[in-house]
PDB file of N, CA, C and O in Angstrom, chain B, residues numbered from 101:
ATOM      1  N   MET B 101     145.974  74.309 143.784  1.00  0.00           N
ATOM      2  CA  MET B 101     145.286  75.580 143.640  1.00  0.00           C
ATOM      3  C   MET B 101     145.200  75.906 142.153  1.00  0.00           C
ATOM      4  O   MET B 101     146.071  75.529 141.368  1.00  0.00           O
ATOM      5  N   LEU B 102     144.154  76.601 141.788  1.00  0.00           N
ATOM      6  CA  LEU B 102     143.920  76.918 140.381  1.00  0.00           C
ATOM      7  C   LEU B 102     143.436  78.353 140.248  1.00  0.00           C
ATOM      8  O   LEU B 102     142.571  78.803 140.999  1.00  0.00           O
ATOM      9  N   SER B 103     144.004  79.064 139.283  1.00  0.00           N
ATOM     10  CA  SER B 103     143.548  80.405 138.944  1.00  0.00           C
ATOM     11  C   SER B 103     143.314  80.431 137.439  1.00  0.00           C
ATOM     12  O   SER B 103     144.261  80.304 136.664  1.00  0.00           O
ATOM     13  N   SER B 104     142.068  80.592 137.021  1.00  0.00           N
ATOM     14  CA  SER B 104     141.743  80.558 135.606  1.00  0.00           C
ATOM     15  C   SER B 104     141.306  81.936 135.114  1.00  0.00           C
ATOM     16  O   SER B 104     140.387  82.556 135.650  1.00  0.00           O
ATOM     17  N   TRP B 105     142.001  82.386 134.074  1.00  0.00           N
ATOM     18  CA  TRP B 105     141.618  83.618 133.384  1.00  0.00           C
ATOM     19  C   TRP B 105     141.133  83.279 131.980  1.00  0.00           C
ATOM     20  O   TRP B 105     141.069  84.155 131.118  1.00  0.00           O
ATOM     21  N   ALA B 106     140.793  82.017 131.744  1.00  0.00           N
ATOM     22  CA  ALA B 106     140.482  81.525 130.398  1.00  0.00           C
ATOM     23  C   ALA B 106     139.341  82.297 129.734  1.00  0.00           C
ATOM     24  O   ALA B 106     139.357  82.480 128.517  1.00  0.00           O
ATOM     25  N   ARG B 107     138.389  82.737 130.481  1.00  0.00           N
ATOM     26  CA  ARG B 107     137.230  83.423 129.882  1.00  0.00           C
ATOM     27  C   ARG B 107     137.370  84.941 129.830  1.00  0.00           C
ATOM     28  O   ARG B 107     136.452  85.635 129.393  1.00  0.00           O
ATOM     29  N   GLN B 108     138.504  85.455 130.270  1.00  0.00           N
ATOM     30  CA  GLN B 108     138.738  86.897 130.183  1.00  0.00           C
ATOM     31  C   GLN B 108     139.088  87.254 128.744  1.00  0.00           C
ATOM     32  O   GLN B 108     139.863  86.544 128.104  1.00  0.00           O
ATOM     33  N   ASN B 109     138.546  88.310 128.243  1.00  0.00           N
ATOM     34  CA  ASN B 109     138.687  88.681 126.837  1.00  0.00           C
ATOM     35  C   ASN B 109     139.808  89.702 126.627  1.00  0.00           C
ATOM     36  O   ASN B 109     139.587  90.734 125.994  1.00  0.00           O
ATOM     37  N   PHE B 110     140.997  89.431 127.145  1.00  0.00           N
ATOM     38  CA  PHE B 110     142.110  90.379 127.078  1.00  0.00           C
ATOM     39  C   PHE B 110     142.642  90.593 125.665  1.00  0.00           C
ATOM     40  O   PHE B 110     143.217  91.642 125.377  1.00  0.00           O
ATOM     41  N   TYR B 111     142.461  89.622 124.786  1.00  0.00           N
ATOM     42  CA  TYR B 111     142.990  89.770 123.428  1.00  0.00           C
ATOM     43  C   TYR B 111     142.194  90.768 122.593  1.00  0.00           C
ATOM     44  O   TYR B 111     142.619  91.124 121.494  1.00  0.00           O
ATOM     45  N   GLU B 112     141.078  91.213 123.082  1.00  0.00           N
ATOM     46  CA  GLU B 112     140.285  92.211 122.377  1.00  0.00           C
ATOM     47  C   GLU B 112     140.580  93.636 122.871  1.00  0.00           C
ATOM     48  O   GLU B 112     140.047  94.602 122.323  1.00  0.00           O
ATOM     49  N   LEU B 113     141.419  93.768 123.894  1.00  0.00           N
ATOM     50  CA  LEU B 113     141.730  95.089 124.451  1.00  0.00           C
ATOM     51  C   LEU B 113     142.557  95.918 123.482  1.00  0.00           C
ATOM     52  O   LEU B 113     143.408  95.393 122.765  1.00  0.00           O
ATOM     53  N   ASP B 114     142.299  97.207 123.471  1.00  0.00           N
ATOM     54  CA  ASP B 114     143.109  98.155 122.709  1.00  0.00           C
ATOM     55  C   ASP B 114     143.247  99.396 123.576  1.00  0.00           C
ATOM     56  O   ASP B 114     142.250 100.030 123.922  1.00  0.00           O
ATOM     57  N   PHE B 115     144.468  99.743 123.924  1.00  0.00           N
ATOM     58  CA  PHE B 115     144.706 100.873 124.830  1.00  0.00           C
ATOM     59  C   PHE B 115     144.875 102.194 124.087  1.00  0.00           C
ATOM     60  O   PHE B 115     145.261 103.202 124.679  1.00  0.00           O
ATOM     61  N   ASN B 116     144.584 102.183 122.781  1.00  0.00           N
ATOM     62  CA  ASN B 116     144.664 103.397 121.950  1.00  0.00           C
ATOM     63  C   ASN B 116     146.041 104.042 121.997  1.00  0.00           C
ATOM     64  O   ASN B 116     146.154 105.268 122.024  1.00  0.00           O
ATOM     65  N   LEU B 117     147.085 103.226 122.008  1.00  0.00           N
ATOM     66  CA  LEU B 117     148.462 103.721 121.984  1.00  0.00           C
ATOM     67  C   LEU B 117     149.091 103.519 120.607  1.00  0.00           C
ATOM     68  O   LEU B 117     150.286 103.753 120.426  1.00  0.00           O
ATOM     69  N   GLY B 118     148.290 103.089 119.647  1.00  0.00           N
ATOM     70  CA  GLY B 118     148.796 102.834 118.309  1.00  0.00           C
ATOM     71  C   GLY B 118     149.500 101.491 118.177  1.00  0.00           C
ATOM     72  O   GLY B 118     150.136 101.230 117.155  1.00  0.00           O
ATOM     73  N   LEU B 119     149.402 100.642 119.180  1.00  0.00           N
ATOM     74  CA  LEU B 119     150.080  99.350 119.160  1.00  0.00           C
ATOM     75  C   LEU B 119     149.180  98.217 118.690  1.00  0.00           C
ATOM     76  O   LEU B 119     149.664  97.129 118.378  1.00  0.00           O
ATOM     77  N   GLY B 120     147.885  98.459 118.638  1.00  0.00           N
ATOM     78  CA  GLY B 120     146.951  97.410 118.258  1.00  0.00           C
ATOM     79  C   GLY B 120     146.619  96.510 119.436  1.00  0.00           C
ATOM     80  O   GLY B 120     146.878  96.849 120.591  1.00  0.00           O
ATOM     81  N   LYS B 121     146.049  95.374 119.126  1.00  0.00           N
ATOM     82  CA  LYS B 121     145.629  94.417 120.157  1.00  0.00           C
ATOM     83  C   LYS B 121     146.793  93.505 120.524  1.00  0.00           C
ATOM     84  O   LYS B 121     147.704  93.308 119.719  1.00  0.00           O
ATOM     85  N   PRO B 122     146.770  92.949 121.729  1.00  0.00           N
ATOM     86  CA  PRO B 122     147.870  92.079 122.154  1.00  0.00           C
ATOM     87  C   PRO B 122     147.942  90.788 121.334  1.00  0.00           C
ATOM     88  O   PRO B 122     146.923  90.251 120.899  1.00  0.00           O
ATOM     89  N   GLU B 123     149.163  90.307 121.135  1.00  0.00           N
ATOM     90  CA  GLU B 123     149.393  89.030 120.460  1.00  0.00           C
ATOM     91  C   GLU B 123     149.656  87.919 121.458  1.00  0.00           C
ATOM     92  O   GLU B 123     149.448  86.745 121.151  1.00  0.00           O
ATOM     93  N   ALA B 124     150.119  88.282 122.666  1.00  0.00           N
ATOM     94  CA  ALA B 124     150.421  87.282 123.697  1.00  0.00           C
ATOM     95  C   ALA B 124     150.229  87.918 125.067  1.00  0.00           C
ATOM     96  O   ALA B 124     150.390  89.128 125.231  1.00  0.00           O
ATOM     97  N   LEU B 125     149.887  87.097 126.037  1.00  0.00           N
ATOM     98  CA  LEU B 125     149.718  87.557 127.417  1.00  0.00           C
ATOM     99  C   LEU B 125     150.503  86.636 128.336  1.00  0.00           C
ATOM    100  O   LEU B 125     150.499  85.418 128.158  1.00  0.00           O
ATOM    101  N   ARG B 126     151.169  87.215 129.309  1.00  0.00           N
ATOM    102  CA  ARG B 126     151.901  86.457 130.325  1.00  0.00           C
ATOM    103  C   ARG B 126     151.759  87.161 131.657  1.00  0.00           C
ATOM    104  O   ARG B 126     151.491  88.361 131.715  1.00  0.00           O
ATOM    105  N   ARG B 127     151.939  86.407 132.724  1.00  0.00           N
ATOM    106  CA  ARG B 127     152.001  87.010 134.059  1.00  0.00           C
ATOM    107  C   ARG B 127     153.318  87.770 134.153  1.00  0.00           C
ATOM    108  O   ARG B 127     154.356  87.230 133.771  1.00  0.00           O
ATOM    109  N   PRO B 128     153.310  89.007 134.650  1.00  0.00           N
ATOM    110  CA  PRO B 128     154.558  89.774 134.712  1.00  0.00           C
ATOM    111  C   PRO B 128     155.567  89.217 135.706  1.00  0.00           C
ATOM    112  O   PRO B 128     156.772  89.296 135.467  1.00  0.00           O
ATOM    113  N   LYS B 129     155.103  88.660 136.806  1.00  0.00           N
ATOM    114  CA  LYS B 129     155.997  88.094 137.805  1.00  0.00           C
ATOM    115  C   LYS B 129     155.319  86.855 138.365  1.00  0.00           C
ATOM    116  O   LYS B 129     154.157  86.900 138.770  1.00  0.00           O
ATOM    117  N   PHE B 130     156.034  85.774 138.385  1.00  0.00           N
ATOM    118  CA  PHE B 130     155.445  84.510 138.812  1.00  0.00           C
ATOM    119  C   PHE B 130     156.255  83.953 139.974  1.00  0.00           C
ATOM    120  O   PHE B 130     157.365  83.457 139.784  1.00  0.00           O
ATOM    121  N   PHE B 131     155.702  84.034 141.161  1.00  0.00           N
ATOM    122  CA  PHE B 131     156.355  83.463 142.328  1.00  0.00           C
ATOM    123  C   PHE B 131     155.960  81.992 142.409  1.00  0.00           C
ATOM    124  O   PHE B 131     154.773  81.682 142.508  1.00  0.00           O
ATOM    125  N   PRO B 132     156.925  81.089 142.369  1.00  0.00           N
ATOM    126  CA  PRO B 132     156.583  79.672 142.381  1.00  0.00           C
ATOM    127  C   PRO B 132     155.918  79.235 143.687  1.00  0.00           C
ATOM    128  O   PRO B 132     156.455  79.424 144.778  1.00  0.00           O
ATOM    129  N   VAL B 133     154.757  78.659 143.538  1.00  0.00           N
ATOM    130  CA  VAL B 133     154.007  78.075 144.653  1.00  0.00           C
ATOM    131  C   VAL B 133     153.662  76.654 144.213  1.00  0.00           C
ATOM    132  O   VAL B 133     152.885  76.465 143.276  1.00  0.00           O
ATOM    133  N   GLU B 134     154.235  75.657 144.883  1.00  0.00           N
ATOM    134  CA  GLU B 134     154.052  74.275 144.462  1.00  0.00           C
ATOM    135  C   GLU B 134     152.572  73.923 144.301  1.00  0.00           C
ATOM    136  O   GLU B 134     151.746  74.228 145.161  1.00  0.00           O
ATOM    137  N   ASN B 135     152.264  73.279 143.186  1.00  0.00           N
ATOM    138  CA  ASN B 135     150.923  72.812 142.818  1.00  0.00           C
ATOM    139  C   ASN B 135     149.964  73.921 142.406  1.00  0.00           C
ATOM    140  O   ASN B 135     148.755  73.696 142.348  1.00  0.00           O
ATOM    141  N   LEU B 136     150.474  75.100 142.121  1.00  0.00           N
ATOM    142  CA  LEU B 136     149.631  76.201 141.649  1.00  0.00           C
ATOM    143  C   LEU B 136     149.561  76.151 140.126  1.00  0.00           C
ATOM    144  O   LEU B 136     150.584  76.005 139.456  1.00  0.00           O
ATOM    145  N   ILE B 137     148.352  76.272 139.584  1.00  0.00           N
ATOM    146  CA  ILE B 137     148.129  76.257 138.138  1.00  0.00           C
ATOM    147  C   ILE B 137     147.463  77.567 137.731  1.00  0.00           C
ATOM    148  O   ILE B 137     146.455  77.967 138.313  1.00  0.00           O
ATOM    149  N   TYR B 138     148.034  78.230 136.727  1.00  0.00           N
ATOM    150  CA  TYR B 138     147.425  79.426 136.140  1.00  0.00           C
ATOM    151  C   TYR B 138     146.997  79.082 134.720  1.00  0.00           C
ATOM    152  O   TYR B 138     147.803  78.612 133.917  1.00  0.00           O
ATOM    153  N   ILE B 139     145.725  79.320 134.418  1.00  0.00           N
ATOM    154  CA  ILE B 139     145.247  79.186 133.042  1.00  0.00           C
ATOM    155  C   ILE B 139     145.086  80.602 132.517  1.00  0.00           C
ATOM    156  O   ILE B 139     144.252  81.366 133.002  1.00  0.00           O
ATOM    157  N   LEU B 140     145.890  80.942 131.526  1.00  0.00           N
ATOM    158  CA  LEU B 140     145.877  82.291 130.982  1.00  0.00           C
ATOM    159  C   LEU B 140     144.713  82.450 130.004  1.00  0.00           C
ATOM    160  O   LEU B 140     144.122  81.454 129.586  1.00  0.00           O
ATOM    161  N   PRO B 141     144.374  83.686 129.632  1.00  0.00           N
ATOM    162  CA  PRO B 141     143.213  83.903 128.757  1.00  0.00           C
ATOM    163  C   PRO B 141     143.314  83.118 127.451  1.00  0.00           C
ATOM    164  O   PRO B 141     144.382  83.016 126.848  1.00  0.00           O
ATOM    165  N   ARG B 142     142.185  82.573 127.035  1.00  0.00           N
ATOM    166  CA  ARG B 142     142.118  81.813 125.786  1.00  0.00           C
ATOM    167  C   ARG B 142     142.464  82.734 124.619  1.00  0.00           C
ATOM    168  O   ARG B 142     141.928  83.836 124.496  1.00  0.00           O
ATOM    169  N   ARG B 143     143.381  82.256 123.756  1.00  0.00           N
ATOM    170  CA  ARG B 143     143.770  83.040 122.595  1.00  0.00           C
ATOM    171  C   ARG B 143     142.634  83.077 121.575  1.00  0.00           C
ATOM    172  O   ARG B 143     141.686  82.297 121.669  1.00  0.00           O
ATOM    173  N   LEU B 144     142.727  83.967 120.620  1.00  0.00           N
ATOM    174  CA  LEU B 144     141.680  84.095 119.609  1.00  0.00           C
ATOM    175  C   LEU B 144     141.518  82.815 118.790  1.00  0.00           C
ATOM    176  O   LEU B 144     140.431  82.536 118.284  1.00  0.00           O
ATOM    177  N   ASP B 145     142.604  82.028 118.654  1.00  0.00           N
ATOM    178  CA  ASP B 145     142.514  80.765 117.922  1.00  0.00           C
ATOM    179  C   ASP B 145     142.028  79.613 118.804  1.00  0.00           C
ATOM    180  O   ASP B 145     141.955  78.472 118.348  1.00  0.00           O
ATOM    181  N   GLY B 146     141.691  79.910 120.081  1.00  0.00           N
ATOM    182  CA  GLY B 146     141.169  78.901 120.997  1.00  0.00           C
ATOM    183  C   GLY B 146     142.211  78.231 121.868  1.00  0.00           C
ATOM    184  O   GLY B 146     141.862  77.499 122.794  1.00  0.00           O
ATOM    185  N   GLU B 147     143.488  78.467 121.590  1.00  0.00           N
ATOM    186  CA  GLU B 147     144.561  77.834 122.357  1.00  0.00           C
ATOM    187  C   GLU B 147     144.631  78.398 123.768  1.00  0.00           C
ATOM    188  O   GLU B 147     144.394  79.584 123.994  1.00  0.00           O
ATOM    189  N   LEU B 148     144.965  77.514 124.721  1.00  0.00           N
ATOM    190  CA  LEU B 148     145.161  77.920 126.111  1.00  0.00           C
ATOM    191  C   LEU B 148     146.626  77.767 126.490  1.00  0.00           C
ATOM    192  O   LEU B 148     147.281  76.807 126.083  1.00  0.00           O
ATOM    193  N   VAL B 149     147.140  78.712 127.269  1.00  0.00           N
ATOM    194  CA  VAL B 149     148.467  78.600 127.858  1.00  0.00           C
ATOM    195  C   VAL B 149     148.259  78.375 129.345  1.00  0.00           C
ATOM    196  O   VAL B 149     147.524  79.109 130.004  1.00  0.00           O
ATOM    197  N   VAL B 150     148.918  77.346 129.859  1.00  0.00           N
ATOM    198  CA  VAL B 150     148.776  76.972 131.264  1.00  0.00           C
ATOM    199  C   VAL B 150     150.154  76.974 131.905  1.00  0.00           C
ATOM    200  O   VAL B 150     151.086  76.356 131.390  1.00  0.00           O
ATOM    201  N   ALA B 151     150.280  77.668 133.025  1.00  0.00           N
ATOM    202  CA  ALA B 151     151.524  77.680 133.801  1.00  0.00           C
ATOM    203  C   ALA B 151     151.299  76.828 135.044  1.00  0.00           C
ATOM    204  O   ALA B 151     150.342  77.032 135.790  1.00  0.00           O
ATOM    205  N   ILE B 152     152.202  75.864 135.254  1.00  0.00           N
ATOM    206  CA  ILE B 152     152.062  74.931 136.363  1.00  0.00           C
ATOM    207  C   ILE B 152     153.350  74.933 137.187  1.00  0.00           C
ATOM    208  O   ILE B 152     154.443  74.824 136.631  1.00  0.00           O
ATOM    209  N   CYS B 153     153.224  75.054 138.495  1.00  0.00           N
ATOM    210  CA  CYS B 153     154.373  74.973 139.394  1.00  0.00           C
ATOM    211  C   CYS B 153     154.409  73.575 140.018  1.00  0.00           C
ATOM    212  O   CYS B 153     153.567  73.230 140.847  1.00  0.00           O
ATOM    213  N   LEU B 154     155.386  72.792 139.611  1.00  0.00           N
ATOM    214  CA  LEU B 154     155.532  71.439 140.135  1.00  0.00           C
ATOM    215  C   LEU B 154     156.979  71.193 140.543  1.00  0.00           C
ATOM    216  O   LEU B 154     157.895  71.878 140.088  1.00  0.00           O
ATOM    217  N   ARG B 155     157.167  70.205 141.407  1.00  0.00           N
ATOM    218  CA  ARG B 155     158.523  69.755 141.713  1.00  0.00           C
ATOM    219  C   ARG B 155     159.098  69.134 140.451  1.00  0.00           C
ATOM    220  O   ARG B 155     158.350  68.659 139.596  1.00  0.00           O
ATOM    221  N   GLY B 156     160.408  69.134 140.328  1.00  0.00           N
ATOM    222  CA  GLY B 156     161.073  68.594 139.145  1.00  0.00           C
ATOM    223  C   GLY B 156     160.675  67.168 138.830  1.00  0.00           C
ATOM    224  O   GLY B 156     160.434  66.830 137.671  1.00  0.00           O
ATOM    225  N   GLU B 157     160.603  66.320 139.858  1.00  0.00           N
ATOM    226  CA  GLU B 157     160.264  64.916 139.626  1.00  0.00           C
ATOM    227  C   GLU B 157     158.830  64.757 139.127  1.00  0.00           C
ATOM    228  O   GLU B 157     158.549  63.863 138.329  1.00  0.00           O
ATOM    229  N   ASP B 158     157.919  65.617 139.591  1.00  0.00           N
ATOM    230  CA  ASP B 158     156.538  65.559 139.111  1.00  0.00           C
ATOM    231  C   ASP B 158     156.441  66.031 137.664  1.00  0.00           C
ATOM    232  O   ASP B 158     155.687  65.463 136.874  1.00  0.00           O
ATOM    233  N   MET B 159     157.201  67.068 137.315  1.00  0.00           N
ATOM    234  CA  MET B 159     157.205  67.556 135.942  1.00  0.00           C
ATOM    235  C   MET B 159     157.810  66.508 135.009  1.00  0.00           C
ATOM    236  O   MET B 159     157.318  66.308 133.898  1.00  0.00           O
ATOM    237  N   ASP B 160     158.868  65.845 135.454  1.00  0.00           N
ATOM    238  CA  ASP B 160     159.474  64.776 134.650  1.00  0.00           C
ATOM    239  C   ASP B 160     158.466  63.663 134.387  1.00  0.00           C
ATOM    240  O   ASP B 160     158.407  63.121 133.283  1.00  0.00           O
ATOM    241  N   TRP B 161     157.669  63.323 135.407  1.00  0.00           N
ATOM    242  CA  TRP B 161     156.648  62.286 135.239  1.00  0.00           C
ATOM    243  C   TRP B 161     155.630  62.706 134.180  1.00  0.00           C
ATOM    244  O   TRP B 161     155.257  61.907 133.322  1.00  0.00           O
ATOM    245  N   LEU B 162     155.176  63.976 134.243  1.00  0.00           N
ATOM    246  CA  LEU B 162     154.205  64.444 133.246  1.00  0.00           C
ATOM    247  C   LEU B 162     154.793  64.423 131.840  1.00  0.00           C
ATOM    248  O   LEU B 162     154.125  64.009 130.892  1.00  0.00           O
ATOM    249  N   LYS B 163     156.038  64.868 131.702  1.00  0.00           N
ATOM    250  CA  LYS B 163     156.670  64.904 130.386  1.00  0.00           C
ATOM    251  C   LYS B 163     156.844  63.513 129.792  1.00  0.00           C
ATOM    252  O   LYS B 163     156.925  63.370 128.572  1.00  0.00           O
ATOM    253  N   ALA B 164     156.901  62.493 130.633  1.00  0.00           N
ATOM    254  CA  ALA B 164     157.066  61.120 130.163  1.00  0.00           C
ATOM    255  C   ALA B 164     155.735  60.372 130.030  1.00  0.00           C
ATOM    256  O   ALA B 164     155.712  59.248 129.530  1.00  0.00           O
ATOM    257  N   HIS B 165     154.636  60.974 130.468  1.00  0.00           N
ATOM    258  CA  HIS B 165     153.335  60.301 130.467  1.00  0.00           C
ATOM    259  C   HIS B 165     152.782  60.261 129.049  1.00  0.00           C
ATOM    260  O   HIS B 165     152.478  61.299 128.460  1.00  0.00           O
ATOM    261  N   GLU B 166     152.657  59.065 128.512  1.00  0.00           N
ATOM    262  CA  GLU B 166     152.283  58.865 127.108  1.00  0.00           C
ATOM    263  C   GLU B 166     150.957  59.538 126.723  1.00  0.00           C
ATOM    264  O   GLU B 166     150.887  60.202 125.689  1.00  0.00           O
ATOM    265  N   GLU B 167     149.935  59.381 127.517  1.00  0.00           N
ATOM    266  CA  GLU B 167     148.619  59.962 127.202  1.00  0.00           C
ATOM    267  C   GLU B 167     148.633  61.486 127.368  1.00  0.00           C
ATOM    268  O   GLU B 167     148.051  62.207 126.558  1.00  0.00           O
ATOM    269  N   PHE B 168     149.285  61.961 128.398  1.00  0.00           N
ATOM    270  CA  PHE B 168     149.294  63.401 128.692  1.00  0.00           C
ATOM    271  C   PHE B 168     149.991  64.209 127.595  1.00  0.00           C
ATOM    272  O   PHE B 168     149.522  65.287 127.232  1.00  0.00           O
ATOM    273  N   VAL B 169     151.105  63.699 127.066  1.00  0.00           N
ATOM    274  CA  VAL B 169     151.873  64.467 126.085  1.00  0.00           C
ATOM    275  C   VAL B 169     151.174  64.592 124.736  1.00  0.00           C
ATOM    276  O   VAL B 169     151.628  65.351 123.880  1.00  0.00           O
ATOM    277  N   LYS B 170     150.093  63.871 124.532  1.00  0.00           N
ATOM    278  CA  LYS B 170     149.325  64.023 123.287  1.00  0.00           C
ATOM    279  C   LYS B 170     148.655  65.393 123.205  1.00  0.00           C
ATOM    280  O   LYS B 170     148.349  65.872 122.114  1.00  0.00           O
ATOM    281  N   TYR B 171     148.430  66.017 124.352  1.00  0.00           N
ATOM    282  CA  TYR B 171     147.603  67.227 124.406  1.00  0.00           C
ATOM    283  C   TYR B 171     148.344  68.493 124.813  1.00  0.00           C
ATOM    284  O   TYR B 171     147.710  69.534 124.989  1.00  0.00           O
ATOM    285  N   TRP B 172     149.650  68.442 124.967  1.00  0.00           N
ATOM    286  CA  TRP B 172     150.361  69.630 125.423  1.00  0.00           C
ATOM    287  C   TRP B 172     151.769  69.673 124.865  1.00  0.00           C
ATOM    288  O   TRP B 172     152.306  68.663 124.409  1.00  0.00           O
ATOM    289  N   ASN B 173     152.361  70.865 124.908  1.00  0.00           N
ATOM    290  CA  ASN B 173     153.763  71.088 124.540  1.00  0.00           C
ATOM    291  C   ASN B 173     154.450  71.732 125.731  1.00  0.00           C
ATOM    292  O   ASN B 173     153.964  72.723 126.276  1.00  0.00           O
ATOM    293  N   TYR B 174     155.561  71.180 126.127  1.00  0.00           N
ATOM    294  CA  TYR B 174     156.337  71.754 127.223  1.00  0.00           C
ATOM    295  C   TYR B 174     157.204  72.883 126.672  1.00  0.00           C
ATOM    296  O   TYR B 174     157.976  72.667 125.738  1.00  0.00           O
ATOM    297  N   ILE B 175     157.086  74.088 127.241  1.00  0.00           N
ATOM    298  CA  ILE B 175     157.858  75.229 126.769  1.00  0.00           C
ATOM    299  C   ILE B 175     159.103  75.442 127.618  1.00  0.00           C
ATOM    300  O   ILE B 175     160.148  75.852 127.112  1.00  0.00           O
ATOM    301  N   GLY B 176     158.986  75.163 128.895  1.00  0.00           N
ATOM    302  CA  GLY B 176     160.153  75.268 129.782  1.00  0.00           C
ATOM    303  C   GLY B 176     160.108  76.454 130.562  1.00  0.00           C
ATOM    304  O   GLY B 176     161.010  76.702 131.362  1.00  0.00           O
TER     305      GLY B 176
END
């Protein structure tokens, strides 16, 4: 399953609270659902943050995959 918010322009929001625009966005509560992928809104610099729910063995495989690790950083 996939939920993409990549094209949402949340980084341009200003709620007029004197805090300015957001620097980072995250889901407030994330219930793990195996094989669910969330693509968060694209940052102003073009970077995407992706949250993936995988079994431990599948995540270990991705972290060890030579081609895949060229394009991502595991945050944990």
